[in-house]
C-alpha positions as CSV (number, residue, x, y, z in Angstrom):
1,M,-22.1,-25.4,-2.2
2,A,-24.9,-23.2,-0.3
3,R,-25.5,-19.8,-1.3
4,R,-25.6,-17.0,1.3
5,H,-28.5,-14.9,1.5
6,T,-27.8,-11.3,0.6
7,G,-29.7,-8.3,2.3
8,F,-32.6,-6.5,1.1
9,K,-31.8,-3.4,-1.4
10,S,-34.8,-1.3,-0.4
11,K,-38.0,-1.1,1.7
12,A,-40.0,-1.8,-1.5
13,Q,-38.3,-5.0,-1.7
14,W,-38.6,-6.0,1.8
15,R,-42.2,-5.2,1.5
16,Y,-42.9,-7.5,-1.6
17,F,-40.7,-10.6,0.0
18,F,-42.9,-10.5,3.2
19,A,-46.2,-10.1,1.2
20,N,-45.5,-12.8,-1.8
21,P,-46.3,-16.3,-0.6
22,R,-43.7,-17.7,-2.8
23,L,-40.7,-15.6,-1.3
24,R,-42.1,-15.3,2.2
25,R,-39.8,-18.6,2.9
26,Y,-36.8,-16.4,1.9
27,A,-38.0,-13.2,3.7
28,R,-36.4,-13.9,7.0
29,Q,-33.2,-15.1,6.3
30,K,-32.9,-12.0,3.9
31,A,-33.8,-10.1,6.7
32,H,-31.2,-11.5,9.0
33,A,-28.6,-10.7,6.2
34,T,-29.6,-6.9,5.9
35,K,-27.1,-4.4,7.4
36,G,-28.4,-2.6,10.3
37,G,-28.7,-4.4,13.8
38,K,-31.6,-6.0,15.5
39,V,-34.3,-3.6,15.0
40,T,-33.0,-0.9,12.9
41,R,-32.4,-3.3,9.9
42,F,-35.7,-2.4,8.3
43,R,-35.8,1.1,9.3
44,R,-32.4,1.9,7.7
45,L,-33.3,0.5,4.3
46,P,-33.7,3.2,1.3
47,A,-37.2,3.8,0.1
48,R,-37.0,3.0,-3.6
49,K,-34.3,2.5,-6.4
50,G,-36.3,2.9,-9.5
51,A,-37.8,6.0,-11.1
52,R,-40.4,7.5,-9.3
53,R,-43.8,6.8,-10.9
54,R,-47.0,9.0,-10.5
């Protein structure tokens, strides 16, 4: 049984998946699974989930 891709949780996660060579193969499918239409799906993502570090 194949597992479906879930969308990105944050812009940080989106950036990480496209930057990391090991995860890049999953990045596009994950991007398509992200809610928000064709162009806005990246822009609508929340910034960061974790605590803000200085």
